[in-house]
TORTOR-102039 format. One record per atom (N, C-alpha, C, O): residue in three letters; x, y, z. Coordinates in steps of 0.2 Angstrom, whole numbers, padded with zeros to 4 digits, always signed. Atoms other than C-alpha are relative to their C-alpha. Last residue first. Example, Ala and Ser with C-alpha at 12.3 -4.5 7.8 and 13.67 -1.06 7.14 Angstrom:
2
Ser-0004-0006-0001/Ser+0068-0005+0036/Ser-0004+0005+0003/Ser-0001+0011+0004/Ala+0004-0006+0000/Ala+0062-0022+0039/Ala+0004+0006+0000/Ala+0009+0005+0003/
//
This chain:
113
Val-0005+0007-0004/Val-0184+0122+0200/Val-0001-0002+0005/Val+0003-0007+0006/His+0002+0002-0009/His-0199+0124+0193/His+0007-0002-0001/His+0010-0006-0004/His-0005+0008-0005/His-0196+0131+0173/His-0005+0000+0007/His-0010+0002+0009/Pro-0004-0001-0003/Pro-0211+0141+0161/Pro+0004-0006+0006/Pro+0001-0011+0008/Val+0000+0003-0006/Val-0214+0137+0147/Val+0003+0001+0005/Val+0009+0002+0004/Ser-0006+0003-0008/Ser-0212+0151+0136/Ser-0004-0005+0005/Ser-0009-0003+0008/Ala-0007-0005+0003/Ala-0225+0159+0119/Ala+0009-0003+0004/Ala+0014-0003+0001/Pro-0001-0005-0005/Pro-0239+0146+0124/Pro+0008+0003-0003/Pro+0012+0000-0005/Ala-0007+0004-0007/Ala-0243+0134+0111/Ala+0000+0007+0003/Ala-0004+0012+0001/Ala-0008+0000-0002/Ala-0258+0143+0100/Ala+0000-0002+0004/Ala-0004-0003+0009/Thr+0001-0007-0009/Thr-0278+0137+0105/Thr+0009-0002-0004/Thr+0012-0007-0005/Arg-0007+0001-0003/Arg-0283+0126+0088/Arg+0003+0006+0003/Arg+0001+0012+0000/Arg-0001+0003-0009/Arg-0300+0131+0087/Arg+0007-0004+0001/Arg+0008-0006+0007/Gly+0003-0005-0006/Gly-0296+0143+0071/Gly-0004-0001+0006/Gly-0007+0003+0009/Leu-0005-0001-0004/Leu-0285+0130+0061/Leu-0002+0008+0006/Leu+0001+0011+0010/Val-0005+0006+0001/Val-0297+0118+0056/Val+0002+0004+0005/Val+0001+0004+0011/Phe+0004+0005-0007/Phe-0314+0128+0056/Phe+0005-0004+0005/Phe+0004-0006+0011/Trp-0001-0007-0003/Trp-0303+0143+0044/Trp-0004-0004+0007/Trp-0003-0002+0013/Leu-0007-0002-0001/Leu-0297+0129+0032/Leu-0001+0005+0009/Leu+0003+0005+0014/Gly-0001+0007-0006/Gly-0315+0119+0033/Gly+0006+0004+0002/Gly+0006+0005+0008/Gly+0001+0002-0005/Gly-0319+0135+0027/Gly+0000-0003+0003/Gly-0003-0001+0009/Phe-0003-0004+0002/Phe-0309+0140+0012/Phe-0002+0000+0008/Phe+0003+0001+0012/Leu-0008+0003-0002/Leu-0308+0121+0008/Leu+0000+0008+0005/Leu+0005+0008+0009/Leu+0001+0002-0004/Leu-0330+0124+0005/Leu+0007+0001+0004/Leu+0006+0002+0010/Val+0005-0002-0001/Val-0329+0142-0005/Val+0001-0010+0010/Val+0003-0009+0016/Gly-0007-0005-0004/Gly-0313+0135-0014/Gly-0003+0003+0005/Gly+0001+0004+0010/Val-0006+0002-0002/Val-0324+0121-0020/Val+0003+0003+0008/Val+0004+0002+0014/Val+0005+0005-0004/Val-0341+0127-0021/Val+0008-0002+0003/Val+0010-0001+0009/Leu+0002-0005-0007/Leu-0332+0142-0031/Leu-0001-0003+0004/Leu+0001+0000+0009/Tyr-0006-0005-0006/Tyr-0320+0132-0043/Tyr-0002+0001+0005/Tyr+0001+0000+0010/Thr-0004+0004-0003/Thr-0337+0120-0045/Thr+0006+0002+0004/Thr+0007+0002+0010/Val+0000+0001-0006/Val-0346+0136-0050/Val+0005-0005+0007/Val+0007-0003+0012/Ala+0000-0007-0008/Ala-0335+0140-0061/Ala-0003-0002+0005/Ala+0000-0005+0009/Leu-0009+0001-0002/Leu-0332+0123-0070/Leu+0001+0007+0005/Leu+0005+0008+0010/Ala-0002+0005+0000/Ala-0352+0121-0073/Ala+0007-0001+0007/Ala+0008-0004+0013/Ala+0003-0001-0009/Ala-0353+0138-0077/Ala-0001-0006+0003/Ala-0003-0004+0009/Ser+0008+0000+0001/Ser-0340+0136-0093/Ser-0003+0002+0011/Ser+0000+0003+0017/Asp+0008+0001-0002/Asp-0327+0139-0101/Asp-0005-0001+0001/Asp-0009-0001-0003/Ser+0007-0004+0001/Ser-0315+0127-0106/Ser-0003+0004+0005/Ser-0006+0001+0010/Trp+0003-0005-0004/Trp-0297+0121-0102/Trp-0004+0004-0005/Trp-0003+0007-0010/His+0006+0003-0003/His-0292+0104-0109/His-0007+0003+0002/His-0013+0002+0002/Gly+0007-0003+0007/Gly-0280+0109-0124/Gly-0006+0000+0004/Gly-0011+0001+0002/Thr+0003+0007+0002/Thr-0266+0101-0113/Thr-0005+0002-0005/Thr-0007-0002-0010/Val-0006+0001+0006/Val-0256+0118-0110/Val-0004-0007-0003/Val+0000-0010-0007/Leu-0002-0003+0004/Leu-0271+0126-0104/Leu+0006-0003-0006/Leu+0007-0002-0012/Leu+0007-0002+0005/Leu-0279+0113-0093/Leu+0001+0003-0006/Leu-0001+0001-0011/Phe+0000+0004+0002/Phe-0261+0110-0084/Phe-0005+0000-0004/Phe-0003-0002-0010/Ala-0008+0001+0004/Ala-0258+0129-0081/Ala-0003-0006-0004/Ala-0005-0005-0009/Pro-0001-0008+0005/Pro-0276+0131-0073/Pro+0004-0003-0006/Pro+0002-0005-0012/Val+0007+0007+0002/Val-0273+0114-0060/Val-0001+0007-0005/Val+0004+0011-0004/Ala-0004+0008+0001/Ala-0255+0121-0054/Ala-0007-0001-0006/Ala-0007-0002-0012/Ala-0004-0001+0004/Ala-0262+0140-0056/Ala+0002-0006-0001/Ala+0003-0007-0007/Thr+0001-0005+0005/Thr-0279+0142-0046/Thr+0007+0002-0005/Thr+0007+0008-0007/Gly+0005+0000+0002/Gly-0279+0127-0036/Gly-0003+0006-0006/Gly-0007+0006-0010/Phe+0003+0009+0001/Phe-0262+0120-0033/Phe-0006+0002-0006/Phe-0007+0000-0011/Ala-0003+0003+0007/Ala-0256+0138-0030/Ala+0000-0006-0002/Ala+0006-0007-0004/Glu-0001-0002+0008/Glu-0273+0141-0022/Glu+0008-0002-0004/Glu+0009-0004-0010/Ala+0007+0002+0007/Ala-0272+0128-0011/Ala+0000+0005-0004/Ala+0001+0004-0010/Val+0000+0007+0001/Val-0255+0133-0001/Val-0005-0002-0007/Val-0004-0003-0013/Thr-0004-0001+0005/Thr-0258+0150-0001/Thr+0001-0005-0001/Thr-0001-0006-0007/Val+0004-0005+0007/Val-0276+0148+0009/Val+0004-0001-0006/Val+0002-0003-0011/Trp+0003+0007+0006/Trp-0262+0136+0018/Trp-0006+0000-0003/Trp-0008-0006-0005/Gly-0005+0005+0004/Gly-0252+0152+0022/Gly-0002-0007-0005/Gly-0001-0009-0010/Thr-0002-0002+0006/Thr-0266+0165+0027/Thr+0004-0007-0004/Thr+0002-0009-0010/Phe+0004+0001+0006/Phe-0271+0152+0039/Phe+0001+0003-0007/Phe+0001-0001-0012/Arg+0002+0006+0003/Arg-0258+0150+0048/Arg-0001-0002-0004/Arg+0002-0006-0007/Thr-0004+0001+0005/Thr-0256+0169+0047/Thr+0002-0007+0000/Thr+0006-0008-0005/Leu-0001+0000+0007/Leu-0270+0175+0053/Leu+0003-0004-0004/Leu+0000-0008-0008/Arg+0007+0006-0001/Arg-0269+0175+0071/Arg-0001-0002-0004/Arg+0000-0008-0003/Asp-0007+0004+0000/Asp-0253+0188+0068/Asp-0005-0008+0000/Asp-0004-0014-0002/Leu+0006+0003-0004/Leu-0266+0202+0063/Leu+0000-0007+0000/Leu-0004-0011-0003/Gly-0002+0004-0004/Gly-0250+0214+0060/Gly-0007-0004+0005/Gly-0009-0003+0010/Leu+0003-0001-0005/Leu-0260+0227+0048/Leu+0002-0006+0004/Leu-0002-0010+0005/Gly-0001-0009-0002/Gly-0250+0229+0036/Gly-0004+0000+0003/Gly-0007+0006+0002/Leu-0005-0002-0001/Leu-0243+0208+0035/Leu+0000+0009+0001/Leu+0005+0013+0003/Val-0005+0001-0001/Val-0257+0199+0039/Val+0007+0004+0003/Val+0009+0004+0009/Leu+0000+0003-0009/Leu-0273+0207+0038/Leu+0007-0001+0005/Leu+0008+0000+0011/Phe-0001-0006-0003/Phe-0264+0214+0020/Phe-0001+0001+0004/Phe+0002+0006+0007/Phe-0008-0001-0004/Phe-0258+0195+0018/Phe+0000+0007+0001/Phe+0005+0009+0005/Leu-0005+0005-0005/Leu-0277+0189+0018/Leu+0007+0004+0004/Leu+0009+0004+0010/Leu+0006+0000-0005/Leu-0285+0204+0007/Leu+0003-0002+0005/Leu+0005+0002+0009/Trp-0008-0009+0000/Trp-0270+0199-0005/Trp-0005+0004+0007/Trp-0001+0006+0011/Leu-0005+0002+0000/Leu-0278+0179-0003/Leu+0003+0004+0000/Leu+0009+0002+0001/Phe+0001+0005-0007/Phe-0296+0185-0006/Phe+0007+0000+0005/Phe+0007+0004+0010/Ser+0001-0006-0002/Ser-0291+0194-0022/Ser-0002+0000+0010/Ser-0002+0003+0015/Trp-0005-0001-0002/Trp-0285+0179-0027/Trp+0000+0007+0004/Trp+0004+0009+0007/Phe-0007+0001-0007/Phe-0298+0170-0023/Phe+0004+0003+0000/Phe+0007+0002+0005/Leu+0001-0001-0009/Leu-0308+0183-0032/Leu+0004-0004+0003/Leu+0007-0002+0008/Trp-0004-0007-0001/Trp-0297+0184-0049/Trp-0004-0001+0010/Trp-0001+0000+0015/Ile-0005-0002-0001/Ile-0301+0164-0050/Ile+0002+0006+0004/Ile+0004+0006+0010/Val-0001+0006-0005/Val-0319+0163-0051/Val+0005+0003+0007/Val+0005+0006+0012/Gly+0003-0001-0002/Gly-0317+0175-0065/Gly-0001-0001+0007/Gly-0001+0004+0011/Phe-0006-0006+0003/Phe-0303+0168-0075/Phe-0006+0007+0009/Phe-0004+0010+0014/Thr-0002+0002-0005/Thr-0321+0153-0070/Thr+0009+0004+0000/Thr+0012+0000+0004/Arg-0001+0004-0006/Arg-0331+0162-0078/Arg+0002-0003+0003/Arg-0002-0005+0007/Asp-0003+0004-0003/Asp-0323+0171-0094/Asp-0002-0003+0008/Asp+0003-0003+0012/Gly+0004+0005+0000/Gly-0335+0181-0103/Gly+0002-0003+0001/Gly-0001-0008+0000/Leu-0004+0006+0005/Leu-0322+0192-0108/Leu-0005-0008+0001/Leu-0005-0013-0002/Asp-0002-0002+0005/Asp-0330+0210-0105/Asp+0002-0007-0001/Asp+0001-0008-0007/Ala+0004-0007+0001/Ala-0343+0206-0086/Ala+0003-0001-0010/Ala-0001-0003-0014/Phe+0009+0001-0001/Phe-0338+0192-0077/Phe-0003+0001-0009/Phe-0006-0003-0013/Ser+0000+0006+0008/Ser-0318+0194-0084/Ser-0009-0005-0001/Ser-0011-0008-0005/His-0006-0001+0006/His-0318+0212-0079/His-0002-0009-0007/His-0004-0011-0012/Val+0003-0003+0001/Val-0327+0206-0063/Val-0001+0002-0009/Val-0006+0000-0013/Ala+0002+0005-0004/Ala-0314+0198-0058/Ala-0006+0001-0004/Ala-0007-0004-0007/Phe-0003+0007+0005/Phe-0301+0211-0064/Phe-0005-0008+0002/Phe-0002-0013+0003/Gly-0002-0004+0008/Gly-0310+0224-0055/Gly+0002-0003-0005/Gly-0002-0003-0010/Val+0007+0001-0001/Val-0310+0211-0037/Val-0003+0005-0010/Val-0004+0001-0015/Ala+0000+0010+0000/Ala-0291+0208-0041/Ala-0007+0001-0001/Ala-0009+0000-0006/Cys-0005+0003+0006/Cys-0288+0226-0040/Cys-0004-0004-0004/Cys-0007-0004-0010/Leu+0006-0004+0002/Leu-0298+0228-0023/Leu+0000+0001-0006/Leu-0006+0002-0009/Ala+0006+0007-0001/Ala-0288+0214-0015/Ala-0005+0004-0007/Ala-0008+0001-0012/Met-0001+0005+0005/Met-0270+0224-0024/Met-0008-0003+0001/Met-0010-0005-0004/
//
């Protein structure tokens, strides 16, 4: 699915001329790649990061565009696409930095009798 979403991003950029939705498709591709890594390959260390990316993308790629579309304020522009891209990269990079620096809690704490 992650690869299919890259194809949809290219289609949005090249054929539809909708640069912002092209960026949104790239974000979804990244999210589906994370799901594959966590669920398909069992990379549990990515679970927290994937969860937070999911929350961020739910808001940024669904709620915000839907609101703008419903209220008639959606317009594709290079500025909006670049803004989405920069904010997304900074947000995901910040999440990776913050969550990657935390050490996992031990599975069990030994009890001394």
